[in-house]
N, C-alpha and C positions, 0 to 999 in steps of 0.2 A: 855788035848789037846796035841797031838803029836807035837813036835817042832823040828826044825833043827837049827843047829848052823851056823852063818855066817862065822866063822873061817874055816869051812869045804870048803866052796865055794871059799874063798880067797886062801886057800892053793892049791886047785885044779887049780885055774886060774894061780897061780904063777908057779906051776910045768909045766903046759901045754904051757904057753906063755913066761915064764921067765921075767915077768915084776912085778913091785911093784904096785899091785892093791891098796894097802893101801894109797899110795901117791895120787892116783886119788881121793879116797874117801875123803881124808882130805881136798881137795879143796872146798868141799861143804860149804854151809852157816852154817850148824850145824855140826862141826867136830865130827867124830866118834873116841873118845879117849879111849874107853874101848875095851878090846880084843874081845868080842863076844856079839852079840845081837840075841835075839830070833826072829825067823821068823814064821809067821802064815802059817803053811803047808797047811791048807785048802784053804787060798787065793792063795797060789802057785799053787795048783792043779786045782782050778776052773778057775782062770783068766789068768794063765800063768805069773803072776807077783809075786814078792816078795817085802816085805816092810822092809826097813832098816832106822831107825832113822827118820821116817816121810816121807821118799822118797820111791816111788814104782818103782821097777826095773823090766825090762823084764828078764825072765829066760834065761839061756843059758850061753854063755861065759862071765865070770865075768870081763874080761878085758874091755869089752865094755858095762858095765852096763849103761842102758839108763833109767834115772829117769823120772817118771811122777808125777807131783805135785798133792798133795792132796788139797781139797778145803780150808783147814785151812792155807795153805801156800800162798794163792792167794791174801790175803788182811789182813791188820792188823785189829784186832778186839778189840775194847775197850768195855769191859763188863759193862753195866750200873749198875750192882749190886755192883761195886766197889765204887760207890758214896753213901754217907750216907745222902744226902740231898733230900728233896722232890721236890724241884725246886731250881733254881739259886737264887731265892729271899731269901733263907736261908743263902746264902754265904756272907761273908764280902767283902769289897772293895779290889781290887788288889792294893797293894802298893809296891813300890820299883822296881828296875830293876836288874836282876841277870846277873853277868858276863860281865858288861859293865862299869867297873870302869873308864877307860879313857874317854869314851863318856859322862858318867855322870858328871865328873868333868868339862868337856868342856861345857856341857849344863848349869851347874850351873853358870859358869863364864859368858857365853854368855847372859843368862837371867838376870844376875845381873847388867851387864853393860848397862847403859842408854845412853851413848854417841853415837853420830851418827857414822855409819860405822861398829858397832859391831853386824852386822847380822851374822847368823850362817849357815854354810854349814855342813849338816849331811851326812857323806859319808857311803856308803854301797850299797847293791843291791836295785835298785828302787822297791818300793812297799813292803818292808819288815817291820819288827816290829820296825824299827827305827822311823817310824812315830808315832806309839803308844807311844814309850818312850819319844820322843820329846813333844808330846801332853800332857803327864803327867806333865812335867815341865811347859809347857806353860799354861795349865789349872790351875795349882796351882798358878802361878804368876797372871794369869788373874783374878782369884777370889778375889785377894787382891786389884784390881784396879777398879775404878768406870766404869760404863757402858759408852761406847763411845757415842758421839753425833749422833743425826739423821741428815741426809742431804736430802734436797728436792730441786728440780728444779721448778721454777715458770716462767711464761711468762714475758718477758721483753717488756713492753708497749712502750718503746722508740726505741728498735731495736729487732724485733721479731727473728732475726737470732742468737741472743746472749742471751739465757736463763740465768736467774739469779740463783745462788746457794745460799741457806740459811742454816746456821747451827742452829740446835735447840737442846735443851737438850733431852736426851733419852726419847722416848715416845711422845714427843711433835710434832714430824713430823706427826705421825698418827693423833694426835688431830687436827693439822692444816688442814690436808687433809679432815678429816671428817667435821670440822667446815665450810670449804669453800664449800664442797659439800652440807652441810645443808643450807648454805647461799643461794646458787643458787636454791636449791629446794624451799626455802621460797620465794625467789623473783619470781619464776615461778608462785606462787600463788598470791603474793602480788601485783606485777606490773600490771597484767591483771585486778585485782580488782580495783586498783587505776584508771586505764584508763576507767573503766566502771562506775566510780562514776558519779552521776548526776551533781555535780558541775563542774567536768571536762567537761562533755558533753555540759553543758550550755555555759561554757566559750569558748569551741571550736566552738560551733554553732554560738556564737556571733561574733567571729573573722571571720568566714566564711561568715556570713551574712553581716558584715561590708564590707568585700572585694567585695561581690557580688553587694552590693548597690553602692559602690564607682565606680566599673567598669561599672555598668549600666549608672551611671551619666556621667562618662567620655565618654562612647560610644555615649550617647545621644548628648553631646556637639559636638562631632566630626561629627555626622550626620547633626546636625543643621548647623555647619560651612560649611560642604561640599555642603549642599543644597542651601546655599546662592549663590553659583556659578553654580547652575544648574547641579550638579553632584550627583551621588549616589554611595554607596559602596556595591559591590556585592561579596559575598563569593565564592571563587573558591578553588579547591583542592590545599592545600599547602599555602593558604593566602587569600588576598583580592585584588579586582580590582576596580578602579575608572572608572565609565562610565557616559557620558553626559546624561542628562535627559531633558524631556519636559513635564511640568506639572506632575512631579514626576514619569514619565515613562521613562525607558532607551531608548535612541535613537537607532533606528535600523540601520543596515549596509546600507540599501537603502537610508535612510535619511542622513546618513553620507556622502554618495557619492554625494548627491545633494548640499551639502554645498560647498561654495567657498573655494578657497585655503586660503584666508585670514581668513575665519572662522575656518578652520581646524587648522591653525597655532595658532590661539588664544586658541582653545581648548587644544592643546598640551601644551601650556605654563601654562594654568590653571591646567592641570593634573599634571604637574611637581611640581607646587607650592603646590597643595593639597596633592600630594604623600609625600612630606616632612612633612606636618602636620600629615598625617596618620601615618607615621613612628614614629614621635615623640609621637603620642598618644599611639601607640603600645608599645613603650619603656616604657611609663609612666604606662601602664596597667601591663606590666611585672614587673616593679619595685613595683607596688602595690601588685602583687602576691608574690614577694619575701619578701616584708615587712610582708605580712600576714603569709607566711611560717616561717619567723623568729619568729613572735609572737606565731605561733603554736609550733615551735621547743622550744621556751623559755617556753611555757606552759608545753610541754612534759618533758623538762629538769627539770622544777621546780617540777612537780609531781613525776617524776622518782627519782630525788635527794632526795626529801622529804621521798619517800618510802624506798630508799636504805640506806640513811645515818644513820639511827638509828641502824639497825643490824650491819652495818659496824663499827659504833662507839663502839658497845659492843665488837666486836672482837679486835679492836685496844686497848681497855682497857685491855682485857685478855692477849694480847701478847705485852704489852708495855715494858716488860723486854727484848724483842728481837727486836731491832730497825728496822731491815730489814723488819719485818712483817708489822708494821704500814705503812712503806713507800710503800710497795707493795699494801696494802689495799687502800691507797689513790689513787694510779695510777689505781688500779682495779676499784674503784668507778667511777672515771671519764670515764673509758671505758664502764662500765656498763650503765651509764647514756646515753652515746652517742649511745649505742646499745640496748636501752630499747625496741625498736620496736620488737626485736627478742623474747621478752617475751610476747608480745601481742598475744592473742588467735584469730586466724582467724575464721571468721564466717562460712566459707565454706572450707572444706578440699580440697586441690588441688591435682590433680593426673597428671600423665604423666611425661615425661623426665624433663620438666621445674621444676615441683614440686620436683623431685629427686635432681636436681641441687640446688634448693633453700634449701632443707633439708641438703644437704652436706655442703653448705656454712654456714648455721646456726650452724651445729654441729662443724664446724671448729672454728667459733667464740666462741661458748660456751666452747670449750675445753681449751681456754686460761685462763679460770677462775678456772681451776682445779689445783691440786697440784700433781706433780710427786714425790712420796715418794721413793727416791732413796735408802736410807739406813734407816732401821727401827730397832732401838735397844730398843724398848719399853719393850720387854720381856726379855732382856738380864740380866744375873746375872754376873756382872763383865765385863771386857774388852772382845771384840770379838776375837774368834780364828777361822780362816777360812782355810780350806784345799781345794785347787783348784786342782782337778785331771786332768783338761784339760786347762792348762794355755796358751791358745792362746792369740793373741793380744787383741781381743774383750773381752775375759773372764777376762783379767787382768785389762785393763783400762776402760772397759765398751764399749757399742756400741750404735749406733743410728739406730733404726729399721725403716722400711718403711711399708706403707700399700698402696694397690691399690685403687684409687678412679677414677672412670670414665676412666679406662685404663691407668692412670698415677700413678707413684710412688710418694707419698708425705710423709712428716714426720713433726713432731713438737716436742716441748720440752717434751710432755707426753710420747714419744717413746724413750727417753734416758734410757738406762738400766745400772745398776750398774755392775762394775767389781769386781774382788776379792780385788783389792786395796781399793775400796770404802767400801766394807763390813768389811774389816780388819782394816780400818783406826781407829787409836786409840787403836789398839790391836796387833794381831799377824797373819801373813800370812805364811802358810806352802805350799811349792811347791815341785814337783818332778823335778829334774834337767833335766833328759833326755826328759821328756815331754815339759819342758820349752824351751829347745834349739832346739827341733824338730819343733817348731812353728815359722814361719817367723815373724821377728820383735818383738817377745815377749820379748826376753832378752833385746833388745835395749829399748823397752818401759818401762820395769821394771827399768833398769839403769837410764833412763831419769827421771822417777818419783822419784827415791831415791835421785838422785843428785840435782834435782830442788826443791824437797820437796813439790810437788804438783801433782795432777792428772788431766790430760787433756783428756777429752773424745773426740775422733775423729774417723772418719771412717778409716779403714785400708788403702784404696786407697788415702785418704786425707793425711795420714801421709807420704806417699811416693811421694806426689806431683802429683798424677795422676788424680786428680779431678779438672775440670775447671768450673763446675757448682756451683751454690750457695748451700752451705751446712750450717748446724747448727754449731755454735762455742760456745758450752756451757762454762760458766764461770768456771775457774779452781777451784779445791778444795784443800786446804792445806792438806799435807800428813804427818802423824807422826805414824810410826808403826815399829815393829820388824819383819824381814823376815827370815824364816827358809827354806833353800833349801836342799832337800835330794837327793843324787845321788851317782853314783860310784866314788871311790877314783881317778881313772884315769882322770875323767873329772875335778875334783878339781885341780889336778896338771897341767892339760892342760890349764885351765883357768888362773891359777897363772902365767903361762909362757907367754901366748899369749894375755891376756886381761889386759891392764894396769889399768883398773878401778876395776877389781874384788877384789883385796886385800884391796882396799880403802873402798869397800862396804861390804865385807864379811871377817871380820878379824878373825873369830872363826871357827875352824873345829872340829866337833864331829864325831869320827870314830867308827862305830857300826859293830858288828858281824851280821851274816845273818840268822842263823838257831839255833834251840835248840834241844837237844836230847829228845827222847820220853821215859820218865820215870815217876814214880809216882809223882815226884815233879812238873814237867812241865805240866802233865795232870791236876793236881790240880790247877796250875796257869791258865791253859786254862779255867777251869770251873769258876774261880774267874774273869777272864777277861770277860767272857760272862755275868756274873752277873753285873759287873761294867758297861759294855757297855749298857746292857738293862736298867739299872737305868738312865744312862746319856741321852740316846736317847729316853726314854719312851717306850721301846719295851716290848712285853710280855716276861715273864721269861721262861726259858727252863727247861723241864723235864730232868731227868737223861739220858733217851735214846736219847734225842736230843743232849745233851752235848756229849755223846759217839759218835754219828754220826758226829758231828762237828770235834771231835778229829781225827776220822778215815779219814775224808775228808781232814784234815790238812796234814796227811801223804801222801794222794793222791796228794796234791798240790806240794809236794817236791819229789814225787815218791820214797819214802824211808820208809820202815817199822820201822826203828830205829830213825827217826827224825820227828819233827813237824815243820810245816811252821811258820816262823816268819813274814809272810806277813799278818799283822793284818788288812791291808786295805781290802784285799780279804775276810778275815774272817768277818770283820765288815759288809761288803756288804751282805754276806751270812746270818748273823744274822738278819739284817734288813729285808731282803726278806722273810726269814723263818717266822719272826713275822707277816709279812703282810699276808702270806698264812694261818697262823694259825687264824688270824682275819677273813679272808674270810670264813673259815670253822667254825667260831664261837667258837673257843677253847680259853680258858683262858691261857693255857700253850702251848708253842711250843713243838711239839713232833718230833720224828725222821722222821715221815712221812712228816711233814712240812719242815724240813731241806732238805730231799731228793727232795721234790718238788721244793724248791728254787734252788737246784743244777740243777735239770732237766730244770727248766725254764730259768736259766742263759744260759745253753747250747742251749736250743731251740731258744732263741732270736738271737743267733749268728751263728746257724748251717745251714743256707740256702745253703751255698756252699757245705757243707758235704752231705746234702740231694740230691743236684743235682748230686754229684759224685756217691752216692749210686744208684741213678736212672740210671746213665749211666752204672753201672755194671749190674743192673737188666735187662736193655734193650739190653745188649750185644753191647753197643756202646764202652765201655772199656772192653776188652776181658780178662777174668780171669777164669781159670778152677779150680773148687773145688772138682773134682773127676777125677779118671783115673790116668794114668802115661804116661809121655813122656820124651824122652831123650833130654838133652840140654835145658830144660825149667823148670823154677822154679818160685814160688811166693815169691817175696821179699816184704818187709814191709817198709813203709815210714810214717813220721809224717808231717802233714801240720799244720801250725800255721797261723790263720787269726784272727787278733784282739785279743780278750781274749779267743778264742776258739782254742783248739788243738785237732786234730783227726787223727786217723791212716787210712791208705788205702793201700791195696795190689797193687803191680805193677809187671807185668809179666817181668821177666828177661830171655833173651834167649842167648845162646852161640852156635856158629858154629865153628867147627874146621876142618882143612884140611891140606894137606901137604904143607909145605912152610918153610920159614926162618924168618918170620916177628914177631914171638912171639905173645903175646896177644895184640890185638888192642882194645882200649877203644873207641868205636864209639862216646860216649858222649863227650869225650875229643877232638876227631878229629873234631867234628863239633862245638866245643867251647860251649857245653851245659853241661860240667862237671866241677866241682870245683876242686881245688888242693887237697883237702883231699880225694875226691873220686878217683882222679887219683893216688894218693899215694896208696890207697887200691888196685887198679888194678895192680900196679907195684909189690906190695907184693905178689899177686897171682902168678905172673910170677916167682918170687924168690922161692916160695913154690914148684911150679911145677918142676922147674929146679933142686932143691935139691932132691926132692923125685924120680923123674923119669929120670934124666939125669946124673946119677952118672957113668954109663958105656958107654953112647953114647950121642951125642948132640940131642937136640929136633929138629926133622924135622917137625915142627908144626907151623901153623899159625892159630890164633883163633880170633874171634870177640865177643865182649860182648856189650849188649845194653839193656837199659830199654825201652821196647816197649811202644808206645803211650804216650811218655812224650813230652811235648811241652814247657818246661821251664828248668831252671838249675837243675842239680842233684848234690847234695853236701853231704859230709859225707861218712864215711867208714862202716856204719852199714849194708850195703848190701854186704860186701866183702865175708862173709861166704856163702851167697846164690850164689854169682857169682862164687866162687870157686867150689861149688857143681855142678853148671850148666856146668862149663868147664869140670870137671872130667866126668860128665855124658855124655857130647857130645863126648869126646875123646873115651870113652869106649863103647859108644852107649848103655848106661844103663838107662832105664826109671826111672824117678824121680816121686814120688807121688805128684799129684797135689792137694790132699786134705790137704796138709801141707803147711804152710808158714814159712819162715825162716828169722830171723834177728840176727845180730851179726857181729862183725868185727873179723878178724883173723890176727895173726902175721906170720912171716916167718916160724915159727915152726909148724903152724897149730893149735895153741891154740886159742880158742874162747874167745874174750874179750867183756867186758860190753859195752852196747850202751845206748843211751838215748831214752826216749819216749816209754819204753817197754809196759806200760799199754795201751797207745793209739794204738800201733801197734797190740797188741793181740786183742783188741776190734774191731779194723778195720777189721781184717780178720774174726773174729767171726760174725760181722754184714754182711759181704759179703757172708759168708756161709749160713746165714739165708735167705738172699735175694734169693739164688738159690733154696730154698725149706727147708724142714725139715732137721735138722742136721743129718748126716748119722751115727754118732757115731765113725767114723774113723778120722774125721777132727781135726786139731789142729795146734799148733804153736811150732816151735823150737826156743828157746831163749838161750842166754848165762847163764850159771849157776850163774855167778856173779850177774846177774840181778834179781835173785829170791828175794833177800832182798828188791828190789825196787817195788815189785808187790803190787798194791792196786786197784784191778780190780772191775768193776761193779758187782753188785749182780747177774744180769742175766748170766754173764759169769761164776761166781762161781757156780751158780745153775746147769748150763749145765755141768760143770766139775764133780760136785758131782753126777750127773745122768749118767755119762759115755758117754755123747753125744758130748763132746769136750775135747781135751787133750792138755796139755802144758808140753813140754819136755825141761828140762834144759840140756845143753851139755857143755862139757869142751873142746872137740877137734872136728876138722872137721870130723874125722873118725866116731865119734858118730853120728853126723848129717847125714853122708852118710848112716850109718846103718839104721837109721830111714827112710830115704828117699828112699832107694833102697831095703831094706830087705836082703841085702847081708853083709857078714862080710867084713870089710875093707882089712883084710889080713896083715900079718906080713912078712917082707922080711927074707929069710934065709941067711946063710953065703955067698952064691953066689949072693945075691941081688935079687933072684927070689921070686915071690909072688905066693900064691895058685892060680891056674888058674881061679877058679870061684869066687874069691874074687874081690872086687872093684878095688884094686890096680893091681891085676893080669890082669884083663881085660883091664885096662887102659894101663899098660905097654906093653901088647901084641899088642894093637892098635898102640902105638907109635913105637914099633919095626917094625911092618908091614910098617908103613909110612917110617921109616928109610931105610928099605930094598928096598922099591919101589923107594925111592929117589936115592939110590945107583945105582939101575938098570937104571934109567933115566940118571944119570950122566955118567954111562958107555956107554950107547947108544949114548950119545952126543959126547963122546970122539971118538967113532968108526965112527961118522958121520952118524949114522942111524936115528937120530932124534934130536929134539931141547931139550935142558935141560929145566926142569921145572923152570919157573921164577915166582917170587912173584908177 
């Protein structure tokens, strides 16, 4: 194969442009330290590109070598063949913590101290591996301690608004719940059977018969008494009426009119006297009914109590070692007896709204006999270890839920839900500091619980004194636990300075590092971590290709090919989800496909806003050109972070230049939609323009820069390279390629500096290009060369680059970016400061000189009185 020498091209470039090309080449990620490299001449001839040390360069002037990245440079690849295990089940447990001597000693001390107040603050970036390290110590200590007690809430039969809390040995809470559920189910069968017993029916019929006979006798005596005075009793709606009679027949109104006044007066007196007797008799009959009802109630009570007391007595015997349970069972039995009618089976099923209301009332009463198993440690092996990722007020101290019944919100003791403090009681609670302090009242609730040594379940509004209606006030639960808070170091020092209670409650600081280098040792540790996590959480084990995919995704999380993420919380979630998807597919081992699906599903769950944004691009609501060329217009790239999702999106940046003295006007800043870092970047552009183009004469230029169709704050300097290219393009009226997007910051010398979110930005423009149709093969992204080491792109982007349908160009200077965007040489100034006329700098300088000349002409005309001077 015929080959060429790189030295030849370097020498030619040095002779023609008098620059040190080697200094440019050495800036790359992989320095060229040997004097010569072979170049594939066939590639050079066919594609117009040369390949040097893994970078492909455009042929032509070597001073402006423009690299195009190969697929192998776009993401780190962990080869599964490096692993010698068949699955992570073959690997031993991960033990020890590397490089955290200070933090390890602090954790050992904090875990060993049993005194109050020696809780631990683990400092470091939230969500990093410090959680895993702390959990190792906590888990080891927890295994040496007995399981924590169960806690249940039961109905308070004396005051329904104050449910009782009962502590039970681990596993007994579940037993009590099941036993009481079994008791109620048994009574639902036994009580109806008892009330259908023949003896019960006979006794009940006897009481009713006696009442009926007694009332008939009483009524008969009343009739006989009234008849003695020639009166009769007539039933009317709502009661009885006394009427005079003659020979047993009521006296008519006509006959009453014929009576003398004396006779009428006598009848009125008799009616008043008899009415008193009738009223007394009615009272007597009602008393007879009440006595009969008492006898029936006593009968029901006796039958119900006889039916209930035996199973209750068995439970009391079973739970005699827990005094609160027999006490509750006694109160419960009395209430069951009084509500035994709820267990009776109705002969006919009722329907309609009334039946629904009766059913709701019955369910409400029945619920009081259940057990709210608040904390269940029945399956625990050692003391509990709880990590609460969302430590808001309710998640810490618990909450009281509500349900809608007939249009109203109701609650009861069964709707009390445990918080992290309940679950960790008797063990350890791990929290993220930033999450804790971002939740209103959460820190105050935690402090109050630790200082008072008890957990008080209350509604958030109730804790603020905003509730005036009746609410549940559950009995407080004693608290004894170790709290570990992990957060940034600055927050720790802020709390020590401004919260007088903090050092009293958190006396131990464990300071952790935040990332680990990607090497053989750490990759092996990652595989061991996956094995340990799978065993601990009962997940499916991972195949070698799945482990390799997790390792590569870890580099993606930190956007660095040379490092792995220490955010084991995110990795743990990924492992759990990948195991789930493997189970859905019926696989015994988790494969790379399952890991990728978990990654995709995580993204899909939170990318609704991203999809809406993509839709806006596709429907031309947000305007982005991905083909053609226009002066003063360029595609910048931004990263949006929403929750756990980060995604890139292009943004059209436009520049307009005209004659004036105002310099570069940042429209975002003028309307207070630009942050200070972005404004700093724009000021740097002014300095660059002044240094390059205003050495011989002042700039007679006024320019405006703006992010089109932005409706929120713009911050950061990662668009300064794109803005500078847009300004230069507008000044020189040089079209810029719209099939390219640009990201990178620049300094005053025009050097392109690294930015963040490079992967998301590239993928954002890639997705936008695909939305516009098939990739044209010319589209691509310009990035800082310093960011090449940060690339960890999606596979579809890598595949498109490999197929030549998408391109990624790393640049070191603004001139290289301009060459790619314009197709023109930037041009070098000669000794007089002049640039080649058809170069970028030549056209820009010519335009600026024309503006300066025209400015002088206008100024001269103004001095002569022939016109007004141009004003800004």
